[in-house]
C-alpha positions in Angstrom: -69.8 -214.6 -146.0 -71.5 -211.9 -143.9 -69.2 -209.4 -142.4 -69.4 -208.8 -138.6 -71.4 -205.8 -137.6 -72.2 -204.4 -134.2 -75.5 -205.7 -132.8 -78.4 -203.3 -132.9 -81.0 -202.9 -130.1 -84.1 -200.7 -129.8 -87.6 -200.5 -128.4 -90.7 -199.8 -130.4 -94.4 -200.2 -130.1 -96.0 -203.4 -131.4 -98.3 -201.5 -133.7 -99.2 -198.0 -134.9 -101.6 -196.0 -132.7 -104.5 -194.7 -134.7 -106.8 -191.9 -133.5 -110.4 -192.8 -133.2 -112.9 -190.0 -132.8 -116.6 -190.3 -131.9 -117.6 -190.7 -135.6 -115.3 -193.7 -136.0 -117.1 -195.5 -133.1 -120.6 -194.4 -134.4 -119.6 -195.7 -137.9 -118.5 -199.0 -136.3 -121.8 -199.5 -134.5 -123.9 -198.4 -137.5 -122.2 -200.9 -139.8 -122.5 -203.6 -137.1 -126.2 -202.8 -136.6 -126.8 -203.0 -140.3 -125.0 -206.3 -140.7 -126.7 -207.7 -137.6 -130.1 -206.7 -139.1 -129.3 -208.6 -142.3 -128.2 -211.6 -140.3 -131.4 -211.6 -138.3 -133.5 -211.1 -141.4 -131.9 -214.1 -143.2 -131.6 -216.1 -139.9 -127.9 -216.2 -140.2 -127.2 -216.8 -136.5 -123.6 -217.9 -137.0 -123.0 -214.7 -139.0 -124.6 -212.6 -136.2 -122.3 -214.2 -133.6 -119.3 -213.5 -135.8 -120.4 -209.8 -136.2 -120.7 -209.4 -132.4 -117.4 -211.1 -131.7 -115.7 -209.0 -134.4 -117.0 -205.7 -133.0 -115.9 -206.7 -129.5 -112.4 -207.6 -130.8 -112.1 -204.4 -132.7 -113.1 -202.4 -129.7 -110.7 -204.1 -127.4 -107.8 -203.6 -129.8 -108.7 -200.0 -130.5 -108.8 -199.1 -126.8 -105.8 -201.2 -125.7 -102.5 -199.3 -125.8 -99.6 -201.0 -127.7 -96.9 -202.7 -125.7 -93.3 -201.5 -126.0 -91.2 -204.4 -127.4 -87.4 -204.8 -127.1 -85.7 -205.8 -130.3 -82.1 -207.0 -130.9 -80.4 -207.8 -134.2 -77.2 -209.6 -134.3 -75.4 -212.4 -136.3 -77.9 -215.0 -135.1 -81.1 -213.2 -136.1 -83.8 -210.9 -134.8 -84.7 -211.3 -131.1 -88.2 -210.0 -130.3 -88.5 -209.8 -126.5 -87.2 -213.4 -125.8 -88.1 -215.0 -129.1 -85.3 -215.5 -131.7 -86.2 -215.4 -135.4 -83.3 -216.9 -137.2 -82.2 -215.5 -140.5 -82.4 -219.0 -141.9 -86.2 -218.8 -141.7 -86.4 -215.9 -144.1 -85.6 -215.4 -147.7 -85.5 -211.6 -147.8 -86.6 -208.4 -146.1 -88.1 -205.1 -147.1 -88.7 -201.7 -145.6 -92.1 -200.0 -145.5 -93.0 -196.5 -144.6 -96.5 -195.9 -143.2 -97.0 -192.2 -142.6 -94.3 -191.2 -140.2 -93.5 -194.8 -139.1 -90.9 -197.2 -140.5 -91.1 -201.0 -140.4 -88.9 -203.9 -141.6 -90.8 -206.9 -142.9 -89.0 -210.2 -142.9 -90.3 -212.4 -145.7 -90.5 -216.1 -144.8 -89.0 -218.9 -146.9 -92.0 -221.1 -146.4 -94.9 -220.4 -148.7 -97.5 -220.1 -145.9 -95.0 -218.8 -143.3 -95.9 -215.7 -141.4 -94.1 -212.4 -142.1 -92.5 -210.7 -139.2 -93.1 -207.0 -139.1 -91.0 -204.8 -136.8 -91.3 -201.1 -136.3 -88.2 -199.0 -135.6 -87.3 -195.3 -135.0 -86.0 -193.5 -138.1 -82.7 -192.7 -136.3 -81.8 -196.5 -136.1 -82.9 -197.3 -139.6 -79.5 -197.3 -141.2 -78.0 -199.7 -138.7 -81.0 -202.0 -138.8 -81.0 -202.1 -142.7 -77.2 -202.7 -142.7 -77.6 -205.6 -140.2 -80.5 -207.2 -142.1 -78.8 -206.6 -145.4 -75.7 -208.3 -144.2 -77.7 -211.6 -143.9 -80.7 -211.3 -146.2 -81.3 -209.7 -149.6 -83.5 -206.7 -149.7 -86.8 -206.7 -151.8 -89.4 -204.1 -152.5 -92.4 -204.7 -150.3 -95.9 -203.3 -150.5 -98.7 -203.3 -148.0 -100.7 -206.5 -148.4 -104.5 -206.7 -148.6 -104.9 -207.1 -144.9 -102.7 -204.1 -144.2 -104.7 -202.0 -146.6 -108.0 -203.0 -144.9 -106.5 -202.2 -141.4 -105.3 -198.8 -142.7 -108.6 -198.0 -144.3 -110.6 -198.9 -141.2 -108.0 -197.2 -138.9 -107.9 -200.3 -136.7 
């Protein structure tokens, strides 16, 4: 049975802010122009529309500042803003360090369930790990393929 721990609350940004200089934007448009030229050459109109929508989406997310999200961990689970993620939905958790940033990743029980990734300040890390470890086993986690792509592209 899990021992009673004090609830932990904190605020963190929803994602890591990555710096984009002029060359990043030029590279984005060069790649998009090249892929668009190939799509036009091979008359892949659906692919062309997908490229355009992807570039617009990447630009919006790269220019939009992250929201500050309130988190709360207690005996019921993780509350993210007003949404409760029950411990019963997860089989384990892991801690990941990305540069200077720390995150906890909640691993779902369901095969195709979505992971929940939460960032936290280093000073609160011990309390957060203790609270999660009181309810879930800890596993080693590594960045998945999508995380590696996002880090490489600095999105």
